N, C-alpha and C positions, 0 to 999 in steps of 0.2 A: 503495499499499501504506500501512495506516493504521500507525504504529508510535510506541510509546515506548522508548528505547534510555538503562538508566543506567549509568554509569560511575563510579567513584572510588573505592570501596571495596579492602578489605585491612585486615590487621593493622596494630593499632596499639597500644601500649602506655596500660594507665590513666591518665588526666590529658592523654594526646594529643589531636588535632585531626585530623580527615579531610573534605572538603568532596566531595559527591556529586555528580554533573550527569544530568539527564534532557533528551535531544534528540528532539525531535517531528518527525516528519512525516507528512503526507497527508491533514492537515486544520487547519483552520483554527485553528491553538493560543491566539492572542490573542482567542477566543472562548470559554475554556477556563478554569476554576478549576483550577487545581493543587493537589494533594498528595502527601505522601509516607508511606506506609505503611512499618511492620514486621513481620516475625515470625521469632519463634525456635521450635526443635522442640519441637515437643509444644505451643503454644502457639497462642491465636487472632491474628490481622492485626490490628494497630491503629494509630489514627490517629498520626501523628509531627507533622504542621504541615501546614497548608494558607494559600493568597493565593489571593485573586479573580484575576480576568483582567485587570485594569490594574494589580495588584500593589499597590490601595490599601488592603488590609488584608489581614492576617494573623492564625492564631490557631496555639495548641500544646497537646499533651497539658501536664499541669499538669508531671509529671516530665521534661520538655525546658526548659521555661521558663528562660530563662537562658543556657542550653550550645547550643540550636539556633537557628537562623536560616533561615529560608525567603527566596528572594529569586526574582527572574524575570528576563528580559531577553527580549521578545516578538522582538526583531529578530532574534534568533537562535532562536528557536524552544527554548527552557531555561529548566529552573527547576531552583534550586541547594538546597544544605542542608547550609549549614556547621555540623559539630559539632565542638563544643570540650569539655572535661576531659571526656573519655570517661570511662564504666566500664563493666567486664564485662557488667553486666546490659542493657550496649546492642548486645550482641552480637546480630545479626538478619540477615536477610535485608531489606533494604529494596526497596523498590515505588515506582514514580513513579505517580500516577495522574490522570487529567483526565476534567473531566467539563462537562456544558453540560446546561440543562434550558430547551425550548422549549415552547412550545404545542402539547400533544399527543404529544411525544417526549423523550425524556430520552438524550443521548449520554456513554459511559462506555467509556474505555479505561485498559488495563494496560501496565507495563511487564514484562519478565521478572525484575528482581529484580538486585540487586549485595551480595552477603557484607559483612558487617561484621564481624570479631573483635577483639576488646577483650582483651588477654593480657597477660601477663607473663612 
């Protein structure tokens, strides 16, 4: 079974921190680039951060730069999102995404999401 399972979400006060985890199974994790997306009620899903398959390169949405850090541990089939200086507008469901492009085929997998709520 092909799965991505997120964890680590919850309620945090403004200015606080959370660390999200996503653990993969059923596919060759180290062959995939990984990303975190988020979606708030009534809004479109947006990219938060991404990392290449070997972890050599990362990118972030402008509003997350300097506050969020994406990393991966291929030996553990896991990708992480460290979130610092959280703001109420960061409240959303956060989703893990895996993608790999081969000759003639594209492979994409999504996790079920984990809720992050930033509120006092």
